[in-house]
PDB file of the backbone (N, CA, C, O) and the ligand in Angstrom, with CONECT records:
HET     ZN  A 101       1
ATOM      1  N   UNK A   1      36.837 240.293  12.989  1.00  0.00           N
ATOM      2  CA  UNK A   1      37.224 241.713  13.441  1.00  0.00           C
ATOM      3  C   UNK A   1      36.514 241.891  14.831  1.00  0.00           C
ATOM      4  O   UNK A   1      35.313 241.724  15.044  1.00  0.00           O
ATOM      5  N   UNK A   2      37.441 242.246  15.703  1.00  0.00           N
ATOM      6  CA  UNK A   2      36.886 242.599  16.991  1.00  0.00           C
ATOM      7  C   UNK A   2      37.073 244.212  17.173  1.00  0.00           C
ATOM      8  O   UNK A   2      37.871 244.854  16.490  1.00  0.00           O
ATOM      9  N   UNK A   3      36.349 244.712  18.047  1.00  0.00           N
ATOM     10  CA  UNK A   3      36.575 246.111  18.473  1.00  0.00           C
ATOM     11  C   UNK A   3      37.141 246.152  19.885  1.00  0.00           C
ATOM     12  O   UNK A   3      36.557 245.587  20.810  1.00  0.00           O
ATOM     13  N   UNK A   4      38.218 246.786  20.041  1.00  0.00           N
ATOM     14  CA  UNK A   4      38.916 246.797  21.382  1.00  0.00           C
ATOM     15  C   UNK A   4      38.832 248.326  21.741  1.00  0.00           C
ATOM     16  O   UNK A   4      39.039 249.248  20.953  1.00  0.00           O
ATOM     17  N   UNK A   5      38.484 248.436  23.107  1.00  0.00           N
ATOM     18  CA  UNK A   5      38.488 249.666  23.653  1.00  0.00           C
ATOM     19  C   UNK A   5      39.869 250.045  24.158  1.00  0.00           C
ATOM     20  O   UNK A   5      40.444 249.252  24.903  1.00  0.00           O
ATOM     21  N   UNK A   6      40.418 251.120  23.838  1.00  0.00           N
ATOM     22  CA  UNK A   6      41.745 251.600  24.327  1.00  0.00           C
ATOM     23  C   UNK A   6      41.412 251.982  25.758  1.00  0.00           C
ATOM     24  O   UNK A   6      40.313 251.772  26.270  1.00  0.00           O
ATOM     25  N   UNK A   7      42.502 252.593  26.403  1.00  0.00           N
ATOM     26  CA  UNK A   7      42.212 253.138  27.747  1.00  0.00           C
ATOM     27  C   UNK A   7      43.048 254.453  27.808  1.00  0.00           C
ATOM     28  O   UNK A   7      44.027 254.654  27.089  1.00  0.00           O
ATOM     29  N   UNK A   8      42.537 255.383  28.792  1.00  0.00           N
ATOM     30  CA  UNK A   8      43.211 256.603  28.784  1.00  0.00           C
ATOM     31  C   UNK A   8      44.797 256.450  29.488  1.00  0.00           C
ATOM     32  O   UNK A   8      45.101 255.637  30.360  1.00  0.00           O
ATOM     33  N   UNK A   9      45.517 257.260  28.983  1.00  0.00           N
ATOM     34  CA  UNK A   9      46.826 257.286  29.542  1.00  0.00           C
ATOM     35  C   UNK A   9      46.810 257.873  30.912  1.00  0.00           C
ATOM     36  O   UNK A   9      46.194 258.920  31.112  1.00  0.00           O
ATOM     37  N   UNK A  10      47.425 257.285  31.829  1.00  0.00           N
ATOM     38  CA  UNK A  10      47.403 257.782  33.231  1.00  0.00           C
ATOM     39  C   UNK A  10      48.551 258.918  33.269  1.00  0.00           C
ATOM     40  O   UNK A  10      49.561 258.956  32.566  1.00  0.00           O
ATOM     41  N   UNK A  11      48.176 259.770  34.194  1.00  0.00           N
ATOM     42  CA  UNK A  11      49.205 260.907  34.483  1.00  0.00           C
ATOM     43  C   UNK A  11      50.514 260.247  34.927  1.00  0.00           C
ATOM     44  O   UNK A  11      50.507 259.334  35.753  1.00  0.00           O
ATOM     45  N   UNK A  12      51.705 260.747  34.337  1.00  0.00           N
ATOM     46  CA  UNK A  12      52.932 260.292  34.602  1.00  0.00           C
ATOM     47  C   UNK A  12      53.545 258.967  34.011  1.00  0.00           C
ATOM     48  O   UNK A  12      54.719 258.653  34.206  1.00  0.00           O
ATOM     49  N   UNK A  13      52.675 258.227  33.287  1.00  0.00           N
ATOM     50  CA  UNK A  13      53.020 257.019  32.713  1.00  0.00           C
ATOM     51  C   UNK A  13      53.580 257.151  31.236  1.00  0.00           C
ATOM     52  O   UNK A  13      54.157 256.216  30.680  1.00  0.00           O
ATOM     53  N   UNK A  14      53.375 258.330  30.668  1.00  0.00           N
ATOM     54  CA  UNK A  14      53.837 258.393  29.328  1.00  0.00           C
ATOM     55  C   UNK A  14      55.377 258.447  29.175  1.00  0.00           C
ATOM     56  O   UNK A  14      56.008 259.339  29.744  1.00  0.00           O
ATOM     57  N   UNK A  15      55.949 257.580  28.476  1.00  0.00           N
ATOM     58  CA  UNK A  15      57.292 257.519  28.174  1.00  0.00           C
ATOM     59  C   UNK A  15      57.731 258.571  27.383  1.00  0.00           C
ATOM     60  O   UNK A  15      57.034 258.998  26.462  1.00  0.00           O
ATOM     61  N   UNK A  16      58.986 259.098  27.695  1.00  0.00           N
ATOM     62  CA  UNK A  16      59.491 260.232  26.874  1.00  0.00           C
ATOM     63  C   UNK A  16      59.833 260.000  25.612  1.00  0.00           C
ATOM     64  O   UNK A  16      59.898 260.942  24.822  1.00  0.00           O
ATOM     65  N   UNK A  17      60.102 258.723  25.230  1.00  0.00           N
ATOM     66  CA  UNK A  17      60.669 258.543  23.930  1.00  0.00           C
ATOM     67  C   UNK A  17      59.552 258.170  22.922  1.00  0.00           C
ATOM     68  O   UNK A  17      59.829 257.930  21.747  1.00  0.00           O
ATOM     69  N   UNK A  18      58.379 258.129  23.365  1.00  0.00           N
ATOM     70  CA  UNK A  18      57.184 257.880  22.384  1.00  0.00           C
ATOM     71  C   UNK A  18      56.674 259.151  21.885  1.00  0.00           C
ATOM     72  O   UNK A  18      57.026 260.210  22.404  1.00  0.00           O
ATOM     73  N   UNK A  19      55.865 259.101  20.910  1.00  0.00           N
ATOM     74  CA  UNK A  19      55.192 260.078  20.467  1.00  0.00           C
ATOM     75  C   UNK A  19      53.590 259.804  20.499  1.00  0.00           C
ATOM     76  O   UNK A  19      53.192 258.651  20.668  1.00  0.00           O
ATOM     77  N   UNK A  20      52.732 260.814  20.344  1.00  0.00           N
ATOM     78  CA  UNK A  20      51.373 260.733  20.562  1.00  0.00           C
ATOM     79  C   UNK A  20      50.864 261.208  19.131  1.00  0.00           C
ATOM     80  O   UNK A  20      51.114 262.344  18.726  1.00  0.00           O
ATOM     81  N   UNK A  21      50.150 260.299  18.395  1.00  0.00           N
ATOM     82  CA  UNK A  21      49.531 260.552  17.155  1.00  0.00           C
ATOM     83  C   UNK A  21      48.184 261.339  17.420  1.00  0.00           C
ATOM     84  O   UNK A  21      47.318 261.011  18.232  1.00  0.00           O
ATOM     85  N   UNK A  22      48.172 262.310  16.684  1.00  0.00           N
ATOM     86  CA  UNK A  22      46.807 263.163  16.806  1.00  0.00           C
ATOM     87  C   UNK A  22      45.836 262.934  15.733  1.00  0.00           C
ATOM     88  O   UNK A  22      46.202 262.946  14.558  1.00  0.00           O
ATOM     89  N   UNK A  23      44.822 262.762  16.016  1.00  0.00           N
ATOM     90  CA  UNK A  23      43.723 262.419  15.102  1.00  0.00           C
ATOM     91  C   UNK A  23      43.060 263.661  14.825  1.00  0.00           C
ATOM     92  O   UNK A  23      42.317 264.245  15.614  1.00  0.00           O
ATOM     93  N   UNK A  24      43.452 264.149  13.327  1.00  0.00           N
ATOM     94  CA  UNK A  24      43.143 265.393  12.867  1.00  0.00           C
ATOM     95  C   UNK A  24      41.531 265.466  12.540  1.00  0.00           C
ATOM     96  O   UNK A  24      40.811 266.428  12.806  1.00  0.00           O
ATOM     97  N   UNK A  25      41.159 264.359  11.965  1.00  0.00           N
ATOM     98  CA  UNK A  25      39.870 264.193  11.569  1.00  0.00           C
ATOM     99  C   UNK A  25      39.125 263.192  12.291  1.00  0.00           C
ATOM    100  O   UNK A  25      39.480 262.020  12.161  1.00  0.00           O
ATOM    101  N   UNK A  26      38.088 263.491  13.078  1.00  0.00           N
ATOM    102  CA  UNK A  26      37.517 262.589  13.869  1.00  0.00           C
ATOM    103  C   UNK A  26      36.778 261.428  13.199  1.00  0.00           C
ATOM    104  O   UNK A  26      36.382 260.442  13.820  1.00  0.00           O
ATOM    105  N   UNK A  27      36.612 261.630  11.815  1.00  0.00           N
ATOM    106  CA  UNK A  27      35.803 260.571  11.017  1.00  0.00           C
ATOM    107  C   UNK A  27      36.789 259.704  10.339  1.00  0.00           C
ATOM    108  O   UNK A  27      36.394 258.841   9.555  1.00  0.00           O
ATOM    109  N   UNK A  28      38.113 259.884  10.601  1.00  0.00           N
ATOM    110  CA  UNK A  28      39.108 259.168   9.906  1.00  0.00           C
ATOM    111  C   UNK A  28      40.147 258.513  10.935  1.00  0.00           C
ATOM    112  O   UNK A  28      40.876 259.235  11.616  1.00  0.00           O
ATOM    113  N   UNK A  29      40.186 257.085  11.021  1.00  0.00           N
ATOM    114  CA  UNK A  29      41.177 256.559  11.976  1.00  0.00           C
ATOM    115  C   UNK A  29      42.513 257.073  11.523  1.00  0.00           C
ATOM    116  O   UNK A  29      42.735 257.376  10.351  1.00  0.00           O
ATOM    117  N   UNK A  30      43.490 257.172  12.595  1.00  0.00           N
ATOM    118  CA  UNK A  30      44.870 257.676  12.585  1.00  0.00           C
ATOM    119  C   UNK A  30      45.723 256.517  11.844  1.00  0.00           C
ATOM    120  O   UNK A  30      46.631 256.809  11.066  1.00  0.00           O
ATOM    121  N   UNK A  31      45.366 255.177  12.140  1.00  0.00           N
ATOM    122  CA  UNK A  31      46.174 254.195  11.707  1.00  0.00           C
ATOM    123  C   UNK A  31      45.164 253.212  10.932  1.00  0.00           C
ATOM    124  O   UNK A  31      43.986 252.997  11.220  1.00  0.00           O
ATOM    125  N   UNK A  32      45.963 252.636   9.809  1.00  0.00           N
ATOM    126  CA  UNK A  32      45.153 251.559   9.102  1.00  0.00           C
ATOM    127  C   UNK A  32      46.183 250.403   8.864  1.00  0.00           C
ATOM    128  O   UNK A  32      47.293 250.573   8.358  1.00  0.00           O
ATOM    129  N   UNK A  33      45.686 249.233   9.285  1.00  0.00           N
ATOM    130  CA  UNK A  33      46.575 248.169   9.244  1.00  0.00           C
ATOM    131  C   UNK A  33      45.934 246.974   8.508  1.00  0.00           C
ATOM    132  O   UNK A  33      44.923 247.202   7.844  1.00  0.00           O
ATOM    133  N   UNK A  34      46.421 245.745   8.564  1.00  0.00           N
ATOM    134  CA  UNK A  34      45.936 244.663   7.995  1.00  0.00           C
ATOM    135  C   UNK A  34      45.603 243.549   9.105  1.00  0.00           C
ATOM    136  O   UNK A  34      45.561 242.346   8.849  1.00  0.00           O
ATOM    137  N   UNK A  35      45.389 244.066  10.273  1.00  0.00           N
ATOM    138  CA  UNK A  35      45.179 243.108  11.290  1.00  0.00           C
ATOM    139  C   UNK A  35      43.724 242.895  11.635  1.00  0.00           C
ATOM    140  O   UNK A  35      42.856 243.375  10.906  1.00  0.00           O
ATOM    141  N   UNK A  36      43.421 242.206  12.700  1.00  0.00           N
ATOM    142  CA  UNK A  36      42.051 241.665  12.972  1.00  0.00           C
ATOM    143  C   UNK A  36      41.206 242.646  13.856  1.00  0.00           C
ATOM    144  O   UNK A  36      40.014 242.405  14.052  1.00  0.00           O
ATOM    145  N   UNK A  37      41.761 243.651  14.340  1.00  0.00           N
ATOM    146  CA  UNK A  37      41.059 244.525  15.441  1.00  0.00           C
ATOM    147  C   UNK A  37      40.911 245.977  15.108  1.00  0.00           C
ATOM    148  O   UNK A  37      41.833 246.626  14.614  1.00  0.00           O
ATOM    149  N   UNK A  38      39.679 246.497  15.402  1.00  0.00           N
ATOM    150  CA  UNK A  38      39.635 247.970  15.501  1.00  0.00           C
ATOM    151  C   UNK A  38      39.745 248.526  16.957  1.00  0.00           C
ATOM    152  O   UNK A  38      39.176 247.987  17.906  1.00  0.00           O
ATOM    153  N   UNK A  39      40.463 249.564  17.054  1.00  0.00           N
ATOM    154  CA  UNK A  39      40.654 250.189  18.379  1.00  0.00           C
ATOM    155  C   UNK A  39      40.045 251.422  18.473  1.00  0.00           C
ATOM    156  O   UNK A  39      40.283 252.312  17.657  1.00  0.00           O
ATOM    157  N   UNK A  40      39.130 251.579  19.577  1.00  0.00           N
ATOM    158  CA  UNK A  40      38.388 252.715  19.691  1.00  0.00           C
ATOM    159  C   UNK A  40      38.647 253.547  20.877  1.00  0.00           C
ATOM    160  O   UNK A  40      39.134 252.985  21.858  1.00  0.00           O
ATOM    161  N   UNK A  41      38.393 254.787  20.926  1.00  0.00           N
ATOM    162  CA  UNK A  41      38.614 255.614  21.951  1.00  0.00           C
ATOM    163  C   UNK A  41      37.884 255.172  23.316  1.00  0.00           C
ATOM    164  O   UNK A  41      36.701 254.833  23.292  1.00  0.00           O
ATOM    165  N   UNK A  42      38.563 255.185  24.397  1.00  0.00           N
ATOM    166  CA  UNK A  42      38.027 254.822  25.784  1.00  0.00           C
ATOM    167  C   UNK A  42      37.055 255.952  26.252  1.00  0.00           C
ATOM    168  O   UNK A  42      36.153 255.722  27.057  1.00  0.00           O
ATOM    169  N   UNK A  43      37.298 257.271  25.671  1.00  0.00           N
ATOM    170  CA  UNK A  43      36.140 258.085  26.228  1.00  0.00           C
ATOM    171  C   UNK A  43      34.996 258.204  25.413  1.00  0.00           C
ATOM    172  O   UNK A  43      33.939 258.415  26.006  1.00  0.00           O
ATOM    173  N   UNK A  44      34.973 258.110  24.111  1.00  0.00           N
ATOM    174  CA  UNK A  44      33.844 258.456  23.346  1.00  0.00           C
ATOM    175  C   UNK A  44      33.447 257.301  22.434  1.00  0.00           C
ATOM    176  O   UNK A  44      32.350 257.288  21.876  1.00  0.00           O
ATOM    177  N   UNK A  45      34.338 256.344  22.288  1.00  0.00           N
ATOM    178  CA  UNK A  45      34.059 255.151  21.383  1.00  0.00           C
ATOM    179  C   UNK A  45      34.360 255.494  19.912  1.00  0.00           C
ATOM    180  O   UNK A  45      33.921 254.766  19.022  1.00  0.00           O
ATOM    181  N   UNK A  46      35.067 256.541  19.646  1.00  0.00           N
ATOM    182  CA  UNK A  46      35.451 256.888  18.218  1.00  0.00           C
ATOM    183  C   UNK A  46      36.436 255.985  17.747  1.00  0.00           C
ATOM    184  O   UNK A  46      37.350 255.660  18.504  1.00  0.00           O
ATOM    185  N   UNK A  47      36.362 255.497  16.487  1.00  0.00           N
ATOM    186  CA  UNK A  47      37.468 254.690  15.842  1.00  0.00           C
ATOM    187  C   UNK A  47      38.676 255.395  15.638  1.00  0.00           C
ATOM    188  O   UNK A  47      38.719 256.376  14.896  1.00  0.00           O
ATOM    189  N   UNK A  48      39.769 254.916  16.311  1.00  0.00           N
ATOM    190  CA  UNK A  48      41.085 255.591  16.262  1.00  0.00           C
ATOM    191  C   UNK A  48      42.013 254.828  15.387  1.00  0.00           C
ATOM    192  O   UNK A  48      42.766 255.400  14.598  1.00  0.00           O
ATOM    193  N   UNK A  49      41.961 253.562  15.523  1.00  0.00           N
ATOM    194  CA  UNK A  49      42.853 252.618  14.608  1.00  0.00           C
ATOM    195  C   UNK A  49      42.155 251.481  14.031  1.00  0.00           C
ATOM    196  O   UNK A  49      41.606 250.666  14.772  1.00  0.00           O
ATOM    197  N   UNK A  50      42.130 251.353  12.665  1.00  0.00           N
ATOM    198  CA  UNK A  50      41.367 250.466  12.049  1.00  0.00           C
ATOM    199  C   UNK A  50      42.185 249.214  11.567  1.00  0.00           C
ATOM    200  O   UNK A  50      43.263 249.367  10.994  1.00  0.00           O
ATOM    201  N   UNK A  51      41.644 247.956  11.812  1.00  0.00           N
ATOM    202  CA  UNK A  51      42.225 246.835  11.312  1.00  0.00           C
ATOM    203  C   UNK A  51      43.705 246.642  11.714  1.00  0.00           C
ATOM    204  O   UNK A  51      44.548 246.347  10.866  1.00  0.00           O
ATOM    205  N   UNK A  52      44.004 246.808  13.000  1.00  0.00           N
ATOM    206  CA  UNK A  52      45.444 246.726  13.385  1.00  0.00           C
ATOM    207  C   UNK A  52      45.640 245.359  13.974  1.00  0.00           C
ATOM    208  O   UNK A  52      44.726 244.692  14.458  1.00  0.00           O
ATOM    209  N   UNK A  53      46.925 244.981  13.897  1.00  0.00           N
ATOM    210  CA  UNK A  53      47.370 243.764  14.388  1.00  0.00           C
ATOM    211  C   UNK A  53      47.934 244.093  15.868  1.00  0.00           C
ATOM    212  O   UNK A  53      48.712 245.031  16.043  1.00  0.00           O
ATOM    213  N   UNK A  54      47.499 243.278  16.902  1.00  0.00           N
ATOM    214  CA  UNK A  54      47.749 243.548  18.310  1.00  0.00           C
ATOM    215  C   UNK A  54      49.185 243.733  18.660  1.00  0.00           C
ATOM    216  O   UNK A  54      49.499 244.380  19.659  1.00  0.00           O
ATOM    217  N   UNK A  55      50.125 243.152  17.822  1.00  0.00           N
ATOM    218  CA  UNK A  55      51.587 243.336  18.207  1.00  0.00           C
ATOM    219  C   UNK A  55      52.034 244.688  17.871  1.00  0.00           C
ATOM    220  O   UNK A  55      53.074 245.053  18.420  1.00  0.00           O
ATOM    221  N   UNK A  56      51.485 245.455  17.119  1.00  0.00           N
ATOM    222  CA  UNK A  56      51.873 246.775  16.777  1.00  0.00           C
ATOM    223  C   UNK A  56      51.333 247.718  17.914  1.00  0.00           C
ATOM    224  O   UNK A  56      51.888 248.792  18.149  1.00  0.00           O
ATOM    225  N   UNK A  57      50.201 247.267  18.631  1.00  0.00           N
ATOM    226  CA  UNK A  57      49.647 248.351  19.386  1.00  0.00           C
ATOM    227  C   UNK A  57      50.126 248.042  20.792  1.00  0.00           C
ATOM    228  O   UNK A  57      49.517 247.343  21.601  1.00  0.00           O
ATOM    229  N   UNK A  58      51.420 248.715  21.008  1.00  0.00           N
ATOM    230  CA  UNK A  58      52.038 248.622  22.323  1.00  0.00           C
ATOM    231  C   UNK A  58      51.885 249.944  23.056  1.00  0.00           C
ATOM    232  O   UNK A  58      51.271 250.915  22.614  1.00  0.00           O
ATOM    233  N   UNK A  59      52.514 249.874  24.232  1.00  0.00           N
ATOM    234  CA  UNK A  59      52.544 251.082  25.049  1.00  0.00           C
ATOM    235  C   UNK A  59      52.967 252.395  24.448  1.00  0.00           C
ATOM    236  O   UNK A  59      52.591 253.483  24.884  1.00  0.00           O
ATOM    237  N   UNK A  60      53.786 252.227  23.402  1.00  0.00           N
ATOM    238  CA  UNK A  60      54.330 253.459  22.809  1.00  0.00           C
ATOM    239  C   UNK A  60      53.334 253.983  21.711  1.00  0.00           C
ATOM    240  O   UNK A  60      53.593 255.029  21.117  1.00  0.00           O
ATOM    241  N   UNK A  61      52.183 253.253  21.436  1.00  0.00           N
ATOM    242  CA  UNK A  61      51.390 253.762  20.521  1.00  0.00           C
ATOM    243  C   UNK A  61      50.169 254.449  21.245  1.00  0.00           C
ATOM    244  O   UNK A  61      49.332 253.846  21.916  1.00  0.00           O
ATOM    245  N   UNK A  62      50.196 255.606  21.039  1.00  0.00           N
ATOM    246  CA  UNK A  62      49.137 256.590  21.764  1.00  0.00           C
ATOM    247  C   UNK A  62      48.494 257.388  20.778  1.00  0.00           C
ATOM    248  O   UNK A  62      49.096 257.860  19.813  1.00  0.00           O
ATOM    249  N   UNK A  63      47.210 257.559  21.017  1.00  0.00           N
ATOM    250  CA  UNK A  63      46.511 258.294  20.045  1.00  0.00           C
ATOM    251  C   UNK A  63      45.542 259.365  20.634  1.00  0.00           C
ATOM    252  O   UNK A  63      44.631 258.948  21.348  1.00  0.00           O
ATOM    253  N   UNK A  64      45.633 260.503  20.439  1.00  0.00           N
ATOM    254  CA  UNK A  64      44.881 261.578  20.871  1.00  0.00           C
ATOM    255  C   UNK A  64      43.471 261.712  20.092  1.00  0.00           C
ATOM    256  O   UNK A  64      43.467 261.965  18.887  1.00  0.00           O
ATOM    257  N   UNK A  65      42.431 261.558  20.727  1.00  0.00           N
ATOM    258  CA  UNK A  65      41.177 261.410  19.922  1.00  0.00           C
ATOM    259  C   UNK A  65      40.869 262.722  19.366  1.00  0.00           C
ATOM    260  O   UNK A  65      41.125 263.731  20.024  1.00  0.00           O
ATOM    261  N   UNK A  66      40.378 262.786  18.294  1.00  0.00           N
ATOM    262  CA  UNK A  66      40.050 263.958  17.534  1.00  0.00           C
ATOM    263  C   UNK A  66      38.617 264.571  18.010  1.00  0.00           C
ATOM    264  O   UNK A  66      38.291 265.748  17.862  1.00  0.00           O
ATOM    265  N   UNK A  67      37.918 263.675  18.538  1.00  0.00           N
ATOM    266  CA  UNK A  67      36.607 264.148  18.987  1.00  0.00           C
ATOM    267  C   UNK A  67      36.603 264.616  20.476  1.00  0.00           C
ATOM    268  O   UNK A  67      36.197 265.735  20.788  1.00  0.00           O
ATOM    269  N   UNK A  68      37.051 263.752  21.338  1.00  0.00           N
ATOM    270  CA  UNK A  68      36.887 264.252  22.766  1.00  0.00           C
ATOM    271  C   UNK A  68      38.315 264.606  23.354  1.00  0.00           C
ATOM    272  O   UNK A  68      38.350 265.011  24.516  1.00  0.00           O
ATOM    273  N   UNK A  69      39.518 264.480  22.627  1.00  0.00           N
ATOM    274  CA  UNK A  69      40.636 265.054  23.011  1.00  0.00           C
ATOM    275  C   UNK A  69      41.350 264.096  24.087  1.00  0.00           C
ATOM    276  O   UNK A  69      42.401 264.454  24.620  1.00  0.00           O
ATOM    277  N   UNK A  70      40.811 263.003  24.353  1.00  0.00           N
ATOM    278  CA  UNK A  70      41.491 262.116  25.375  1.00  0.00           C
ATOM    279  C   UNK A  70      42.638 261.319  24.710  1.00  0.00           C
ATOM    280  O   UNK A  70      42.438 260.859  23.586  1.00  0.00           O
ATOM    281  N   UNK A  71      43.812 261.126  25.320  1.00  0.00           N
ATOM    282  CA  UNK A  71      44.970 260.558  24.805  1.00  0.00           C
ATOM    283  C   UNK A  71      44.777 259.041  25.325  1.00  0.00           C
ATOM    284  O   UNK A  71      44.674 258.746  26.516  1.00  0.00           O
ATOM    285  N   UNK A  72      44.744 258.159  24.294  1.00  0.00           N
ATOM    286  CA  UNK A  72      44.472 256.742  24.563  1.00  0.00           C
ATOM    287  C   UNK A  72      45.819 255.926  24.302  1.00  0.00           C
ATOM    288  O   UNK A  72      46.658 256.268  23.468  1.00  0.00           O
ATOM    289  N   UNK A  73      45.913 254.852  25.087  1.00  0.00           N
ATOM    290  CA  UNK A  73      46.978 253.880  24.732  1.00  0.00           C
ATOM    291  C   UNK A  73      46.273 252.480  24.569  1.00  0.00           C
ATOM    292  O   UNK A  73      45.204 252.228  25.126  1.00  0.00           O
ATOM    293  N   UNK A  74      46.919 251.628  23.802  1.00  0.00           N
ATOM    294  CA  UNK A  74      46.154 250.440  23.497  1.00  0.00           C
ATOM    295  C   UNK A  74      46.370 249.332  24.556  1.00  0.00           C
ATOM    296  O   UNK A  74      45.490 248.505  24.794  1.00  0.00           O
ATOM    297  N   UNK A  75      47.573 249.342  25.188  1.00  0.00           N
ATOM    298  CA  UNK A  75      47.912 248.340  26.134  1.00  0.00           C
ATOM    299  C   UNK A  75      46.958 248.342  27.419  1.00  0.00           C
ATOM    300  O   UNK A  75      46.819 249.428  27.981  1.00  0.00           O
ATOM    301  N   UNK A  76      46.369 247.362  27.874  1.00  0.00           N
ATOM    302  CA  UNK A  76      45.449 247.362  28.969  1.00  0.00           C
ATOM    303  C   UNK A  76      46.127 246.768  30.103  1.00  0.00           C
ATOM    304  O   UNK A  76      45.789 247.162  31.219  1.00  0.00           O
ATOM    305  N   UNK A  77      47.014 245.900  30.003  1.00  0.00           N
ATOM    306  CA  UNK A  77      47.713 245.190  31.104  1.00  0.00           C
ATOM    307  C   UNK A  77      49.144 245.817  31.291  1.00  0.00           C
ATOM    308  O   UNK A  77      49.444 246.832  30.662  1.00  0.00           O
ATOM    309  N   UNK A  78      49.939 245.273  32.068  1.00  0.00           N
ATOM    310  CA  UNK A  78      51.286 245.676  32.259  1.00  0.00           C
ATOM    311  C   UNK A  78      52.461 244.977  31.571  1.00  0.00           C
ATOM    312  O   UNK A  78      53.612 245.365  31.769  1.00  0.00           O
TER     313      UNK A  78
HETATM  314 ZN    ZN A 101      37.238 260.053  22.088  1.00  0.00          ZN2+
END
C-alpha cells in the first residue's frame, strides 16, 4: 500500500465533461477501491481515495477536499 499525493487542478485545465467529487465528510474518503494505493490531498494530506487502482485515477477523476476545499486531480504527468 502506497500513499500518493494528488495535485491541484490548474486553472483552465478542467475538462468540461468530467465531474468533481465532493468530499462531504473530511474523515471519510470519497472513493473506496480494491487497489494498492491511497490518494491524499495535495493541500492538506487528507485521505481522499482509499485503496485505489491507478488505472482508475485518471485526469477525469477529481476530488474536492472536504477539509481545505482544494480540488485535486490524480494524474501528475501529461
Ligand atoms: Zn485538503
